[in-house]
Structure formats: structure tokens, C-alpha cells
C-alpha angles and dihedrals in degrees: 000000000000121000112305134171131206115259091251092061098069145107114317096019123156115222122203115257124223094019134089107265126210121216112190145162146131134291139152114309111273091007119144116238123193124196116201115197133154093352094308132100130216124188138197137174116231113239126233090281091052094251120141136173138183129189121221119208121248109300131211121233115268147088167074093222136155133228130205120205116192134191130167096272105023144032126201125197119202113201137196096026119173128196115214138097124328120204126186112220110204143159132070139314100317088060092041093050105116129215085252088074094054101032094117090058096045102038094139092052090055095049094048102034105101107133121147089193092069114069139170133207113196114211109215116244106259137148130196127182099180095069148304120314119230096205143015124253091234143337141136140199116257126199116226110259140136087269096053106029094088088066094051119103103256092221090045093049095052090044092051093043092053092049094046092050089051101044106016089223123134114264124206119194121199105199108206108159139118129201120248095016124146119217092256091072089063097049119099122234088254091055091046091062086084089057107051095178089063093042089056090056090050091053091053092050090056094063108114112255095007097112094040093052093050092046092050093050095045095044090052093050094046092046091051091050092054093041091053091047094048092046092053098040106119089193093065093042093051097034098240087178089067109109090221095056112120108238096166093119094050122112116263116231135173117237139244095047143121125256090255092052089052093050093250090120110191098336114165116201139039125345122178126211127193133184131181111220125192109221118196117235094248090059096045118106094015124117108259142175129242118204116190100174110231123318130206112248123344134334146191110202124200132189116197089342095309120115106237100173149347133195122188102207140041108253111063118086113249102241110157131181117228111207124229117277095024097098114069131194113271123004119025126171127222114195124185126191108203125189118202111200098194110013095268096106118160149163097221116238123232094039130109117272107178148122111222153158126197091275106035142025137194120205114231095194117111131040122024132162117244137191136166112246099185136348121219115218092216142024119275103276113257122260124212112228101209091186086070093059124105120286095351098113094038088057096043104036112017103036092062089057099052098098093050112097114238140182094221149297133276115200134190112178142115106097090101092053096054093096088068109016098162110106096018090118091059093048093045092049089048091051094051093046093046096047090050092050093048094047089051094212100114124246098337116187113280111192122183143179121242112224115275125234113280142171129026117328116243126211094209131068112261142155117270131194089199089056090049091052091050088052090052088052092049090052089055089070083083087077108093121256096014130129132192124213106211111220102172090124098043103068134097120228092223101040131067086198107053115201099226100094093143095074091043092054093043093049089052088049090052089054090048091052090057103035104029102028100035102240090151097174099059123098103238103166142041118249116301126203109255110168145332136224127190118220113176108303093343132087117209113208119198122203138199123209091043092146111188090350146303120283140178100237112237092013126264127085127337111258137203099035114135131185136198142180123231089292089068092228099148123209131178113276140205113244133187132182118242111176109300090344136079120215113213130190147143117204091223092062112068097173107040120189108169141032131197130190127199089350102167142087087257113012093191111196097020098156113177108124139149119249089258087070099251118134125238117251117250112250148164126214090218113108094211117033 
């Protein structure tokens, strides 16, 4: 094996400042390797497996520099190296979510973003259950520019931008995250030893041929489902996307709406929608945009018979570009072929449904024509997402990073653990402890996002798995050198992937300034529950992170406090601020025992903040929820 380097050690890389930095790779067994960097040389002899490693001393921020690595038969030069701070960005889809998805909200950011001192390395999605991987299959460092920004993690970008503006030090992001993943996928086999039920799953996945046999069976069933649907779809046979097709006998429905609201009940299969839209002459011929909210599950969208976009699953917003010369003056026809996998089809309310140019827009809400194209006899067969299974992503995506020196980790995950939130705190704590041990850099900062508000707001007290998961996240602050960005005011009731990633990234950066960069005097978090004391029929709640003081945002009374006696039957409570405490009571409960705050999937209107404008974390005073 001639000289070879891991994918991370490549042109454009950012090396961690003020820490010993490992440079490693592979060569011929017993071969001498010399690393030349910043006018110094470091040498190593490859072992019998061809592995070699050198350690550079602590480096000062700067660059760009180059590095030359020599062996007997080959020399590699790495160019455009920066020395600064390296942050791993991990978790699930809200960390994955790229600037591409929010480009219409942050247009100015994209046009003015060029900064060669902010870079991102994207770790390819890959799982492995047989063992840890030493390297990645591919990957490269990208400088931030108008050409690359759309691939940057939106949370990561705003985090890096805030830190760079503060410290003027290069920032390297290593994006290692996969949508839909539960925390178990990111735990190592060592960490899973505490959780035998997950370890058992891992052992099954290691059986030769097991994954391949399941994949083959499922892919065959899913393919047959779609083939049957497509074969029977009258809309494709009769070209219902054709603008000249006569849809006068179709049912009229009002969009946005769910299948049930449209009288489609639990229909699984293809439903077609058509709308005639009158386009003014001054809009005709121009490039335009078509927003169709979000659609459950998949869609093919046509304008005047031309396919303008298609998305295969429910979450992404339908934001399609209409090319020049497709819109004509007068009548235009939009046709949408929607597939519902399980009978819960929907055009999601509260989203944008419009056809528009820079100067003019046409609302697409209201009357549409609708007709069933094909009905499926059964649900879409299930698919096993092996990337969600225990240890797979740790082995495939985190293990190859462990020799690379870092400043810390930012983490946004938890949505996929809300079905069973109990015990998340233990798994999350185990993950943080294990990653720190395996990186071998001490208790590096581990900063994470608490789940945002989501789903419809309810006026009554009720149990909430999302609230339980947030509580498990809050408890994880007991792990040293961690910080939690509270996002209870940044969500969207109708979107698992809220668009406001700027405040998320900036709140993580505030935590980094305090925890990672030592700005001890800044207020980096919203108020956190500290302790409670019962006095008569009142409960006095004390908070930390009160900053300049507690406030009810927007004035008025505090909302979303609830109180219960020992029976844990919670009712809404009165609450007033007294210094760094909140006094909570309800006259109907004479012997209170517990208090909750913002305990709901979507505690709309929760308004306890500090004067610095950061929201209080939801909490309960119960030890066991």
C-alpha cells in the first residue's frame, strides 16, 4: 500500500488550534513517513499494518498554509490549510437541513456570504454493524461561498458565522448527521453495553446476509406496490396533466385540506388535483415560482402539461421553479398527482400555496378539482431504515473522525426518540461520555438544541411525549461542560423542520462563547429550573440563568404554568415573578406538590424569558415523569 491519507486530511482542511493535532494515514509496512509543516518536520514509521501517525504541537490560528507528506515512493502536498476551531455538527434532520431548504428566507445571507475562513466537510451517510470504519468513502472541505452555501447545514452556518464574527478565527464544520435517526444509531458498541435491548439488535444485524435478505424482500414489495399503482392510474393513462383535459365532472374541493376533510376518507393510492389559474399578461412568459405548501406523501406537479417538480416524501416544502415561457396569458392549468402511502393524505394547512414572480402573486388556496386515479388495496409496504439501527452510524460516520482534533460538538436530535422518551437522558449522557472518551481530548464542549415546539396547540392540560423528551434533554445539563439551546419559541406547529435556523445557530454560538471560549459574564441561556419550595398553597420556583431578570415577554400574565397535588392532576395555575423566582398557585389546590411549565407538544404563548430575550426551558418538578 503506497502512501494514503484519510479523506479528512485533504486540501482546504481546518486544523484545531491550541491542541496537539494528529496527522495519520497508511503506507507500506515499516516505511518511514515524514510530515513537513510550518518549517518543521515530524516522522513516523508505519507499523506492520501500514498505519502511521505523527502528532503536531499546539498550533496558533492562521493560514492558509500547505503541508507535504513524504514516503519512499510517494509524496502528497495538502494545500490551503487553515488553523482555527473545528466543530462537529451531528444529530438528525434539523442539523442536516441545508441552506438550500431555507434560501428564500435568507436570500441576503446567500448573496453576501463569501468567507474562505468558514469551511464545511460533509461526512457521507454510511452505517456499518460489523465494526468501526477507519476512513470515509469520500468527502472534501468546501469554503463558504455563494456556490457552496446551499450545501452547508443551516444551523452550522449560522453558528459558524456568529463565532467568526466574534473571534475572527477560522471555523471548520464537520457535518456528520442523518435525517430520521434515533440516538441509538450514534452510540458506539461500548456505550450500548448499558442498554442490552439495543445491543441485542446490533448482534442480529451482524449476521451475514441478514440485512441483504430484508432489503431484497422489502424493495421487491415496495416496487410491486408502486408498479401496480402506476399501471392502474387512470390519470396517467388519460393524461390528466394535459391542460386541455376536460375535468368538468370532477369533484370540487377546497385546499389546503386533509383527505378526510375532502371526503377521501382513508384512501391509499393516487389522487389528482387540477386548478385553472388566470395569469395576467405582464406575468406571462416570465420565470416564476410555485409554492404548494407541504404534501403528504409524494407528488408530481405539472404546469400546462410540463412536470415542474416532484418530491417523494412528506416533509420538504414544495417550492418549484417555473421556467420562462411556460406561463401564458389567460388560462393556465396546474395539475398535481399525489400518492398517499397510508390513507392520511393532506395538503398541510398554514403553509404557502401561491404562484408568483417578484412583482405579482396569485393565491392557490380555495377551489380545486379532484379525482381518484388509482386506489391501492393495502398500505405501502414498510421499509427498514438500517441507518436508524444501533451503533451503525457511530461506526460508519463518527469513528473515522476520532483522531481529528476538535473544539467541540453541536447536536440537534431527539425528534425520532419522542415515541419512547423515557431513558433518553441516560442514552444521551452515555453518548456524550463515550464520544469524549473515544476522542481522547477531555470533556470538550457538547452543545445541543432542545426540541422546538411542534404540532397543534391545545388549550387543555395533557400529557406530552415531546415535553417528556425536552425534560430528558434538560436533565442532561448535569453532564459537565454541556449547554442547551432552548428553542421552545422557534418551532412551527405544522412543520417538523422549522425554518428559523438563524436563531438556533446563534443561540448555540452564545453557549459556545460562554462554555467553549470562556466568556463567563455573558448570558448564554434562557432561565433554567433550579429548585422549588412549598409555602402553604403556593409553590416558589427558583431559576438559574435569569440574566438581568425574569420577565413575561410582551407584558401581561405569565402563561403555561400548571400545578398539581400529590395526585398529579395538573390544572392551569396563576404565576407571578418575584426576583429570580416565580410564585405559582391555584386556589383550588390547597396542598400543591408539583409544578410544570410549558408542558405540551406546542406550548403556544409560553412567555417566561430573561431580559436578554432568551426563553425559559420547559420543565416539571416531578422526578419521574
